[in-house]
C-alpha positions in Angstrom: -16.3 -0.7 30.4 -13.7 -0.8 33.2 -14.5 0.4 36.6 -12.6 3.6 37.6 -9.9 3.0 40.2 -10.9 4.5 43.5 -7.4 5.9 44.1 -7.8 8.1 40.9 -10.4 10.2 42.6 -9.5 13.8 43.0 -7.4 14.7 46.1 -5.9 11.1 46.4 -2.2 11.1 46.8 0.6 8.6 47.3 1.5 9.2 51.0 4.8 8.2 52.4 5.1 8.3 56.2 8.3 7.9 58.2 7.1 6.6 61.6 9.6 6.9 64.4 8.9 4.9 67.5 10.4 3.7 70.7 11.6 0.1 70.7 9.4 -1.9 73.1 12.3 -3.7 74.9 14.6 -0.7 74.8 12.5 2.5 75.0 15.6 4.7 75.0 16.3 3.6 71.4 14.3 4.8 68.4 13.4 2.7 65.4 12.0 3.8 62.0 9.1 2.3 60.0 8.3 3.4 56.5 4.7 3.3 55.4 3.1 4.2 52.1 -0.5 4.1 50.9 -3.0 6.0 48.7 -4.8 8.5 50.9 -6.8 11.7 50.6 -4.9 14.9 51.2 -4.9 16.9 53.4 -7.1 14.9 55.9 -5.2 11.6 55.5 -8.0 9.3 56.9 -6.1 6.1 56.0 -2.9 7.3 57.7 -4.9 8.3 60.8 -6.6 4.9 60.9 -3.2 3.2 60.7 -1.8 5.3 63.5 -4.8 4.6 65.7 -4.3 0.9 65.1 -0.6 1.3 66.0 -1.4 3.0 69.3 -3.9 0.4 70.3 -2.2 -2.8 69.1 1.6 -2.3 68.8 3.9 -2.0 71.8 6.3 0.5 70.4 5.2 4.0 71.5 5.1 6.6 68.7 7.8 9.3 68.9 7.1 11.2 65.6 5.6 10.9 62.2 6.9 12.7 59.1 4.6 12.8 56.0 5.4 13.4 52.4 3.0 13.2 49.5 3.0 13.0 45.7 0.0 13.6 43.5 -0.9 10.9 41.0 0.7 11.3 37.5 -2.0 11.1 34.9 -1.5 9.6 31.4 -1.6 13.2 29.9 1.4 14.2 32.0 3.5 11.3 30.9 6.3 12.1 28.4 8.8 9.9 26.6 12.5 10.5 27.3 14.5 12.1 24.5 17.2 9.5 24.7 18.1 6.3 26.5 21.6 5.5 27.8 23.0 2.2 29.0 25.9 2.2 31.4 28.1 -0.9 31.6 
């Protein structure tokens, strides 16, 4: 029997975070970093751990973080398309 995947546990979501930070050598400029990972909504312990690591180990000071989430699609929710088109 296969072991269940840990990310299929209830409340896990695919988390996408847009992290906006100040460039270390030019703090007046902002840069964007996109991060995604499976995490538990709404507490986001993995994201918080990553942001803590960022603040302690990365020179670019955080400006803002925008978070989006998508729940996991289960096999029972998957449906085949009615048609397939090919564009050339």
